[in-house]
PATORDREN-456131 format. One record per residue (C-alpha): x, y, z; residue number from 1; residue in three letters. Coordinates in Angstrom, 3 decimals, always signed. Each point is the difference from the previous one (the first is absolute). Layout:
BEGIN
R       xx       yy       zz  nr rest
R        X        Y        Z NUM  ALA
...
//
This chain:
BEGIN
R       xx       yy       zz  nr rest
R  -29.170  +29.914  -37.925   1  MET
R   +1.078   -3.425   +1.719   2  ALA
R   -0.855   +1.224   +3.283   3  ASP
R   -3.288   +0.361   -1.034   4  ASN
R   -0.305   -3.005   -2.232   5  ALA
R   +1.159   -1.415   +4.274   6  VAL
R   -2.529   +1.866   +2.032   7  ASN
R   -2.869   -0.975   -2.926   8  ILE
R   +1.982   -3.797   +0.375   9  VAL
R   -0.369   +0.486   +4.641  10  ASN
R   -3.671   +1.474   -0.096  11  SER
R   -1.388   -2.349   -2.202  12  LYS
R   +1.453   -3.094   +1.269  13  TYR
R   +1.338   -1.525   +2.793  14  ARG
R   +1.944   -2.855   +1.907  15  LEU
R   -1.711   -3.281   +1.441  16  PRO
R   +1.679   +0.720   +3.655  17  TRP
R   -0.416   +2.902   +1.557  18  ILE
R   +2.927   -0.289   +2.289  19  LYS
R   +1.944   +1.050   -2.981  20  TYR
R   -1.199   +2.802   -1.421  21  GLU
R   +1.682   +2.345   +2.440  22  ASN
R   +3.414   -2.324   -1.345  23  ILE
R   -0.847   -0.597   -3.798  24  PHE
R   -0.419   +2.714   -2.414  25  LYS
R   -2.275   -1.386   -3.705  26  ILE
R   +2.338   +1.329   -2.577  27  ILE
R   -1.988   -2.063   -2.764  28  LYS
R   -2.596   -2.627   -1.047  29  LEU
R   +1.513   -2.470   -1.650  30  LYS
R   -3.281   -2.707   -1.273  31  GLU
R   -3.694   +0.773   +1.041  32  ASP
R   -1.925   -2.467   +0.066  33  PHE
R   -3.539   -0.401   +1.981  34  GLU
R   +1.227   -2.331   +2.599  35  SER
R   +3.819   +0.503   -0.143  36  TYR
R   +1.958   +2.967   +0.091  37  GLN
R   +3.709   +0.283   -0.675  38  LYS
R   +2.318   +3.800   +1.796  39  TYR
R   +3.108   +0.912   -0.480  40  LEU
R   +0.689   +1.355   +3.151  41  VAL
R   +2.922   +2.015   +1.513  42  ARG
R   +1.066   +0.399   +3.599  43  TYR
R   -0.111   +3.032   +1.751  44  LYS
R   +2.690   +0.358   +2.343  45  TYR
R   +2.792   -1.464   -2.639  46  CYS
R   +2.389   +2.433   -1.733  47  VAL
R   -0.402   -2.793   -2.822  48  SER
R   -2.337   +0.187   -3.191  49  THR
R   -0.159   -3.036   -0.242  50  LYS
R   -3.661   -1.299   -0.453  51  LEU
R   -1.434   -3.057   +1.635  52  LEU
R   -3.045   -2.174   -1.204  53  THR
R   -3.423   -0.801   +1.448  54  GLY
R   -2.589   -1.548   -0.707  55  ASP
R   -3.484   -0.447   +2.388  56  THR
R   +0.231   -4.129   +0.293  57  GLY
R   +3.460   +0.387   +2.061  58  ARG
R   +2.930   +2.713   +1.250  59  CYS
R   +2.545   -2.188   +1.083  60  SER
R   +2.223   +1.785   -2.602  61  ASN
R   -0.281   +3.588   +2.211  62  LEU
R   +0.162   -1.822   +3.108  63  LEU
R   +2.836   -1.579   -0.985  64  LYS
R   +1.355   +3.419   -1.069  65  HIS
R   -1.145   +1.814   +3.297  66  LEU
R   +2.272   -2.311   +1.687  67  GLU
R   +3.404   -0.127   -1.922  68  VAL
R   -0.507   +3.947   +0.056  69  SER
R   -0.806   +0.697   +3.745  70  THR
R   +2.220   -3.100   +0.927  71  TYR
R   +3.088   +1.573   -1.488  72  SER
R   -0.383   +3.585   +1.163  73  ARG
R   -1.077   -0.433   +3.763  74  TYR
R   +1.603   -3.739   +0.926  75  SER
R   +3.695   +1.504   +0.080  76  ASN
R   +1.938   +0.379   +3.141  77  ASP
R   -1.511   +3.776   +0.867  78  TYR
R   +0.540   +2.406   +3.018  79  ASN
R   -3.074   +0.049   +2.516  80  THR
R   -0.661   +3.607   -0.995  81  PHE
R   -1.307   -1.621   -3.045  82  LEU
R   -3.830   -0.322   +1.849  83  VAL
R   +0.006   +3.847   -0.256  84  GLU
R   +0.645   +0.954   -3.583  85  HIS
R   -3.096   +0.800   -2.043  86  GLU
R   +0.479   -2.444   -2.921  87  ASP
R   -0.283   -2.443   +2.618  88  PHE
R   -3.101   +0.935   +1.990  89  LYS
R   -1.588   +0.406   -3.006  90  LYS
R   +0.297   -2.792   -1.491  91  LEU
R   -0.387   -2.513   +3.349  92  VAL
R   -3.270   +1.960   -0.469  93  THR
R   -1.259   -0.378   -3.251  94  VAL
R   +0.595   -4.367   +0.199  95  GLY
R   -1.335   +0.136   +3.717  96  TYR
R   -2.974   +3.027   +0.250  97  ASN
R   -0.983   +0.465   +3.539  98  GLY
R   +3.696   -0.651   +1.441  99  CYS
R   +2.581   +2.456   +1.825 100  HIS
R   +3.514   -0.212   -0.234 101  VAL
R   +2.090   -0.550   +3.257 102  LEU
R   +2.794   +3.101   +0.436 103  THR
R   +3.439   -0.679   +0.100 104  ARG
R   -0.496   +0.153   +3.804 105  LYS
R   -2.502   -2.351   +0.170 106  THR
R   +1.746   -2.526   -1.873 107  LEU
R   +3.130   +0.351   +1.510 108  MET
R   -1.691   -0.659   +3.315 109  LYS
R   -1.682   -2.983   -1.585 110  ASN
R   +2.876   -1.757   -0.784 111  ILE
R   +2.140   +0.113   +2.552 112  MET
R   -2.259   -1.349   +2.206 113  VAL
R   -0.630   -3.046   -2.301 114  GLN
R   +3.941   -0.492   -0.239 115  HIS
R   -0.256   +0.291   +4.366 116  ASP
R   -3.224   -2.376   -0.100 117  ASN
R   +2.000   -2.333   -2.588 118  LEU
R   +3.357   +0.248   +1.529 119  ILE
R   -2.289   -1.004   +3.413 120  GLN
R   -1.315   -3.012   -1.846 121  THR
R   +3.315   -1.453   -1.492 122  MET
R   +1.908   +0.348   +3.200 123  LYS
R   -3.493   -2.059   +2.614 124  ASP
R   +0.465   -2.595   -2.909 125  ALA
R   +3.764   -0.171   +0.124 126  PHE
R   -0.665   -0.242   +3.911 127  SER
R   -1.968   -3.280   +0.007 128  LYS
R   +2.283   -1.696   -2.632 129  VAL
R   +2.942   -1.666   +1.688 130  VAL
R   +2.109   -0.455   -3.002 131  TYR
R   +0.825   +2.328   -3.325 132  LEU
R   +1.875   +0.059   -3.213 133  THR
R   +0.856   +3.278   -2.630 134  THR
R   +1.149   +0.304   -2.718 135  THR
R   +2.179   +3.099   -1.240 136  ALA
R   +1.184   +1.575   -3.599 137  ASP
R   +1.763   +3.347   -0.726 138  CYS
R   -0.064   +1.901   -2.495 139  TRP
R   +0.451   +3.053   -2.369 140  SER
R   -1.820   +2.008   -2.497 141  ILE
R   +0.465   +3.404   -1.042 142  PHE
R   +2.861   +0.417   +2.147 143  LYS
R   -1.546   -0.576   +3.291 144  ARG
R   +0.413   -3.601   +1.798 145  SER
R   -3.241   -1.763   +2.128 146  TYR
R   -0.216   -2.794   +2.551 147  LEU
R   -2.835   -2.240   -0.592 148  ASP
R   -0.819   -2.424   +3.170 149  ILE
R   -2.697   -2.640   +0.307 150  THR
R   -1.762   -2.154   +2.534 151  CYS
R   -0.753   -3.555   +0.337 152  HIS
R   -2.010   -1.858   +2.184 153  TRP
R   -2.621   -3.170   +0.944 154  ILE
R   -2.923   +1.024   +1.381 155  ASN
R   -0.392   -2.724   +2.759 156  PRO
R   -3.958   +0.145   +0.104 157  ILE
R   -0.139   -0.489   -3.859 158  THR
R   +3.629   -1.446   -0.556 159  LEU
R   +0.095   +2.020   -3.582 160  GLU
R   +2.944   +1.994   -0.505 161  ARG
R   -0.536   +3.794   +0.147 162  VAL
R   +1.843   +2.719   -1.410 163  SER
R   +0.473   +3.741   +0.184 164  CYS
R   +2.402   +3.320   -1.007 165  LEU
R   +1.820   +0.875   +2.556 166  LEU
R   +1.405   +3.362   -1.670 167  THR
R   +1.517   +1.046   -2.758 168  ILE
R   +2.899   +2.417   +1.527 169  LYS
R   +2.500   +2.400   -2.186 170  ARG
R   +3.368   +0.062   +0.669 171  ILE
R   +2.657   +2.299   -0.474 172  LYS
R   +2.562   -0.474   -0.947 173  GLY
R   +2.144   -3.280   -0.953 174  SER
R   -2.339   -2.841   +0.893 175  HIS
R   +3.463   -1.773   +1.448 176  THR
R   -0.523   -3.324   +3.049 177  TYR
R   -0.059   +2.399   +2.837 178  ASP
R   -2.773   +2.104   -1.563 179  ILE
R   -1.991   -2.516   -0.835 180  LEU
R   +0.510   -2.043   +3.467 181  ALA
R   -1.049   +3.660   +1.827 182  LYS
R   -2.719   +0.691   -2.081 183  THR
R   -1.227   -4.011   +0.388 184  MET
R   +0.599   +0.531   +3.659 185  GLU
R   -2.121   +3.133   +0.730 186  SER
R   -2.964   -1.608   -2.259 187  VAL
R   +0.300   -2.902   +2.688 188  TYR
R   +0.222   +1.963   +2.770 189  LEU
R   -3.288   +2.089   -1.227 190  TYR
R   -2.149   -2.547   -0.432 191  PHE
R   +1.646   -1.897   +3.957 192  ASN
R   +0.506   -3.386   -2.624 193  ILE
R   +3.936   +0.113   +0.211 194  SER
R   -0.136   -2.905   +2.138 195  ASP
R   -2.662   -2.032   -1.836 196  LYS
R   +1.133   -0.373   -3.207 197  VAL
R   +2.289   -2.743   -0.563 198  ILE
R   +0.916   -0.017   -3.581 199  TYR
R   +0.386   +3.188   -2.877 200  THR
R   +0.322   -0.706   -3.698 201  THR
R   +1.893   +1.820   -2.506 202  THR
R   +1.501   +0.262   -3.289 203  ASP
R   +4.432   -0.510   -0.416 204  ASN
R   +0.440   +3.050   +0.084 205  GLY
R   +3.346   +0.490   +1.808 206  SER
R   -1.282   +2.537   +1.899 207  ASN
R   -2.483   -2.059   +1.586 208  PHE
R   +2.383   -2.523   +0.603 209  VAL
R   +2.416   +1.429   +1.809 210  LYS
R   -2.781   +2.047   +2.296 211  SER
R   -1.336   -3.876   +1.193 212  PHE
R   +3.867   -1.490   +0.319 213  GLN
R   +0.703   +2.839   +1.935 214  MET
R   -2.660   +0.656   +1.980 215  PHE
R   -2.755   -2.594   +0.290 216  GLU
R   +0.478   -1.566   +3.806 217  ILE
R   -0.218   -4.423   +0.152 218  ASP
R   -2.993   +0.165   +3.500 219  GLU
R   +1.432   -3.627   +0.868 220  GLU
R   +3.469   +1.128   +0.547 221  GLU
R   -0.527   +2.580   +1.289 222  ASN
R   -1.823   -1.054   +2.921 223  ILE
R   +2.639   -2.816   +0.276 224  ASP
R   +3.399   +2.284   +0.070 225  GLY
R   -1.902   +2.034   +3.107 226  ASN
R   -0.713   -2.397   +1.694 227  ASN
R   +3.062   -1.553   -0.136 228  ASP
R   +1.459   +4.158   +0.413 229  GLU
R   -2.042   +0.142   +2.993 230  SER
R   +0.938   -3.098   +1.869 231  ASN
R   +3.886   +1.114   -0.185 232  ILE
R   -0.589   +3.656   +1.037 233  GLU
R   -1.488   -1.231   +2.878 234  GLU
R   +2.679   -2.433   +0.499 235  GLU
R   +2.850   +2.761   +0.192 236  LYS
R   -2.022   +2.673   +1.792 237  PHE
R   -0.867   -2.691   +2.867 238  SER
R   +3.426   +0.475   +0.807 239  LEU
R   +0.198   +3.481   +0.480 240  PHE
R   -1.712   +2.797   +2.139 241  GLU
R   -1.060   +3.083   -1.210 242  PHE
R   -0.870   +3.471   +1.167 243  SER
R   -1.527   +2.933   -1.562 244  SER
R   +1.849   +3.261   -1.008 245  ILE
R   -1.755   +2.826   -1.429 246  PRO
R   +1.201   +0.630   -3.738 247  ILE
R   +0.706   +3.832   +0.781 248  SER
R   +3.152   -0.769   +1.826 249  GLU
R   +1.688   -2.098   -2.345 250  VAL
R   -1.268   +1.486   -3.359 251  LEU
R   +1.863   +3.775   -0.861 252  SER
R   -1.798   +2.640   -2.035 253  ASN
R   +2.187   -0.801   -3.017 254  GLU
R   -1.752   -3.826   +0.198 255  GLU
R   -2.974   +1.552   +0.462 256  CYS
R   -0.243   +1.829   -2.887 257  ARG
R   +1.504   -2.993   -1.930 258  THR
R   -2.284   -2.195   +1.184 259  ASN
R   -3.111   +2.473   -1.132 260  GLN
R   +1.585   +0.153   -3.434 261  GLN
R   +0.114   -4.200   -0.250 262  SER
R   -4.060   +0.010   +0.614 263  ASN
R   -0.438   +2.331   -2.252 264  SER
R   +1.671   -1.597   -3.176 265  ASN
R   -1.956   -3.528   +1.768 266  TRP
R   -2.375   -0.418   -2.855 267  ASP
R   +2.412   -0.222   -2.239 268  ASP
R   +1.942   -2.957   +0.967 269  THR
R   -3.185   -1.396   +1.479 270  LEU
R   -1.009   -3.941   -1.160 271  LEU
R   -3.741   -1.078   -1.726 272  TYR
R   -1.465   -2.823   +0.514 273  ASN
R   -1.262   -1.729   -2.904 274  LEU
R   -1.689   -3.768   -0.167 275  PRO
R   +1.507   -2.336   -2.473 276  LYS
R   -0.027   +0.197   -3.260 277  HIS
R   -1.320   -2.338   -3.489 278  HIS
R   +1.116   +0.972   -3.096 279  ARG
R   -2.835   +0.254   -2.998 280  CYS
R   -0.449   -3.431   -1.651 281  ALA
R   -1.077   +1.299   -3.212 282  SER
R   +2.436   +2.766   +0.069 283  HIS
R   +2.910   -2.388   +0.747 284  THR
R   -0.829   -2.544   -2.863 285  LEU
R   -0.879   +3.353   -2.529 286  ASN
R   +4.326   +0.342   +1.231 287  LEU
R   +0.445   -3.723   -1.236 288  ILE
R   -1.931   +0.131   -3.135 289  ALA
R   +1.730   +3.421   -1.141 290  THR
R   +3.249   +1.238   +1.416 291  ALA
R   +1.549   -3.952   +1.928 292  ASN
R   -0.953   -1.214   -3.655 293  ILE
R   +1.977   +2.738   -2.020 294  GLU
R   +3.129   -0.307   +2.054 295  LYS
R   +0.292   -3.561   -0.189 296  ALA
R   -0.313   +0.689   -3.608 297  LEU
R   +2.156   +2.581   -0.675 298  GLY
R   +2.906   -2.563   +2.996 299  CYS
R   +2.621   -1.061   -2.856 300  ASN
R   +2.834   +0.179   +3.085 301  ASP
R   -0.659   -2.830   +2.098 302  ASP
R   +2.772   -2.626   +0.938 303  LYS
R   -1.777   -3.185   +1.279 304  ASN
R   -0.592   -2.233   -2.717 305  ILE
R   -3.636   -1.055   +1.288 306  ASN
R   -1.241   +3.233   +0.277 307  ASN
R   +1.726   +0.920   -3.266 308  ARG
R   -1.911   -3.246   -2.054 309  PHE
R   -3.499   +1.003   +2.888 310  LEU
R   +0.024   +3.589   -2.040 311  LEU
R   +0.531   -1.355   -2.964 312  ALA
R   -2.932   -2.258   +0.151 313  ALA
R   -1.933   +2.949   +1.303 314  TYR
R   +0.577   +2.022   -2.842 315  LYS
R   -0.514   -2.177   -2.464 316  LYS
R   -3.586   -1.443   +1.545 317  GLN
R   -0.509   +3.988   +0.333 318  SER
R   +0.316   +0.870   -3.520 319  ARG
R   -2.023   -2.801   -1.003 320  LEU
R   -3.068   +1.032   +1.862 321  THR
R   +0.257   +4.053   -0.973 322  PHE
R   +0.137   -1.543   -4.114 323  ALA
R   -2.996   -1.627   +1.467 324  LYS
R   -1.975   +2.670   +1.532 325  CYS
R   +0.891   +2.744   -2.810 326  GLN
R   -0.612   -2.295   -2.712 327  ALA
R   -3.418   -0.767   +1.601 328  ILE
//
């Protein structure tokens, strides 16, 4: 009986929006006037039995439900084989009549072409700039670690700041200082900007700080040092005469084998070249307002009289300030 009543309502009344007739089904006529009707409808492709209200004057309620239900279902990170699923094809054809869904092979090809074009566009933009700065951040989620690097520069023509994302790279294992240095340098080499990055901004994490302490290069010192060393070596070598000797006559087979093993382990002792380090000011102030203040409030064993006096004054002022804030 209920189905017959619904069929009678559907045959007598129709939604005023033609594009929604294949998506929503009229369940009941709630109000009927000469120039105004209100309906109770149901979304055909939703498992829920919830009824929605629609009228001839507006369709915002139905449109909002359609956007939310569709977004929550198909906005997640699905694999590319989703385009070959029959339900996905049906959804697309319902919303866009006459459109055809790409195959998985064609979709992957288009994605790779767009990716290559974007990378080349970024490299062309970097080639026209002399100085670049980067920011790096590392985090872990769901037992996986990632490194995010962004790039910033000044457009030489418009003098506007330009920013772009270089990479969000997966880091396997612990993100130690050497792994971070290796990953950052590999990204800079990939985009051919290792000699253009003058500063890298990171947080105050110990792994980032140590990586730059170990592998940061001071260009001025390197230039001066190389010039001094070259002059000294030229003076020493000018006092002697050298003759070439074939290496095979000097090294034995065992020594050659040892050299081959050392060359195979060269990557383990390879040094990385990183730009100058700049600590994030916002993160530094946040640490001062949290960790440093908490440490100061809990410090009571300072033997210096002046420091103890300042600490007591700070504690008193801190308690008064926070008491006023809590009262507000």
